[in-house]
C-alpha positions in Angstrom: -26.6 -29.1 41.5 -28.5 -28.0 38.5 -28.1 -24.3 39.5 -24.3 -24.8 39.9 -24.1 -26.3 36.4 -26.3 -23.5 35.0 -24.1 -20.8 36.6 -21.0 -22.5 35.3 -22.5 -22.7 31.8 -23.3 -19.0 31.8 -19.8 -18.1 33.1 -18.2 -20.3 30.4 -20.4 -18.7 27.7 -19.5 -15.1 28.8 -15.8 -16.1 28.9 -16.0 -17.5 25.4 -17.8 -14.4 24.1 -15.1 -12.2 25.7 -12.4 -14.2 23.9 -13.6 -13.2 20.4 -13.9 -9.5 20.9 -10.5 -9.0 19.3 -11.9 -9.8 15.8 -12.1 -6.9 13.3 -15.5 -5.0 12.9 -15.8 -5.9 9.3 -14.2 -9.0 7.7 -11.3 -8.2 5.4 -11.2 -4.4 5.8 -7.5 -4.4 6.6 -6.5 -7.0 4.0 -3.8 -5.8 1.5 -5.2 -4.9 -1.9 -3.1 -4.1 -5.0 -3.3 -1.7 -7.9 -0.7 -1.8 -10.6 0.4 0.0 -13.7 2.3 -1.4 -16.7 3.9 1.3 -18.9 2.7 1.5 -22.5 5.3 4.1 -23.2 8.5 4.7 -21.3 8.4 8.5 -21.7 7.8 10.7 -18.7 4.2 10.3 -17.6 1.7 10.7 -14.8 -0.8 7.8 -14.6 -3.9 7.6 -12.4 -4.5 4.4 -10.4 -8.0 5.5 -9.5 -9.5 6.3 -6.1 -8.1 4.8 -2.9 -9.6 5.4 0.5 -7.2 4.0 3.0 -3.4 3.6 3.6 -0.8 3.1 1.0 1.6 0.5 2.5 4.1 -0.7 -0.1 5.4 -0.2 -3.6 7.1 -2.7 -5.9 8.9 -1.5 -9.0 9.8 -4.1 -11.7 11.5 -3.2 -14.9 13.4 -5.0 -17.7 16.5 -3.5 -19.2 19.7 -1.6 -18.1 18.3 1.9 -17.4 20.2 3.4 -14.4 18.6 6.8 -13.8 14.9 6.6 -13.8 12.6 7.7 -10.9 9.1 6.8 -9.6 6.8 8.9 -7.4 3.4 8.5 -5.9 1.2 11.6 -5.7 -2.2 12.1 -4.1 -5.3 13.9 -5.5 -3.8 17.3 -4.4 -0.6 16.6 -6.4 1.3 16.2 -3.1 4.2 13.7 -3.4 3.7 11.1 -0.8 6.7 8.9 -1.9 9.5 9.3 -4.4 12.7 7.4 -5.3 15.3 8.6 -7.9 18.3 7.0 -9.5 16.6 3.6 -9.8 18.3 1.0 -11.9 16.8 -1.8 -13.9 19.7 -4.1 -13.1 18.8 -4.2 -9.4 15.0 -4.8 -10.0 12.6 -5.6 -8.6 12.5 -3.0 -5.8 10.1 -3.2 -2.9 9.7 -0.4 -0.4 7.6 0.1 2.7 5.9 3.5 2.6 6.0 5.3 5.9 5.3 8.8 7.2 6.8 10.7 10.2 5.0 13.0 12.6 6.4 16.2 14.1 7.9 14.3 17.0 9.9 12.0 14.8 7.7 8.9 15.3 7.6 6.8 12.1 4.3 5.1 11.1 3.7 2.5 8.4 1.3 3.5 5.7 0.3 6.9 4.3 -3.4 7.9 4.3 -4.9 8.6 0.9 -8.5 9.7 0.2 -9.0 10.0 -3.5 -7.0 9.6 -6.7 -3.5 8.2 -6.5 -1.1 8.7 -9.3 2.2 7.2 -10.4 4.8 9.6 -11.9 7.5 8.0 -14.0 10.5 10.2 -15.1 13.8 9.9 -16.9 12.9 6.4 -18.3 15.1 5.6 -21.3 13.3 3.5 -23.8 16.6 2.6 -25.5 17.8 0.8 -22.3 14.5 -0.2 -20.7 11.9 -2.5 -22.4 9.2 -2.8 -19.7 8.1 -1.1 -16.5 5.4 -2.3 -14.0 4.7 -0.6 -10.7 2.6 -2.4 -8.0 1.0 -0.3 -5.1 -0.3 -2.2 -2.1 -2.8 -0.6 0.2 -5.3 -1.3 3.0 -8.7 0.2 2.3 -10.8 1.5 5.2 -14.6 1.5 5.1 -16.2 4.8 4.2 
């Protein structure tokens, strides 16, 4: 009887261990992080957010005013534009966009990989009709 109970205890232990193998390797490595930029000047500018080693997932654009023709872009450390949106209007703010990429077969994936400096490019902002601009970039960081 003791052997049967011991065998059952071992089987239950192995089953319980198998049930937790779906947990991530490192706690929190896929949690969303945020970097943001608040414009000091509404003139055309390129502003560095610093280094990101992971996947850019979402961008949120919030402005105050009535400007109807400004644009925001994200560029990586090689000055490659990974996301851009023109003809934004302050009246419809805030905007929130999922950032995706497409492979050569037409499959769309969420998130764009970035390894290094990420910059925000603001263009055509009119300081006479816009009083504030803040851009939030959400990303998941992978372990290096």
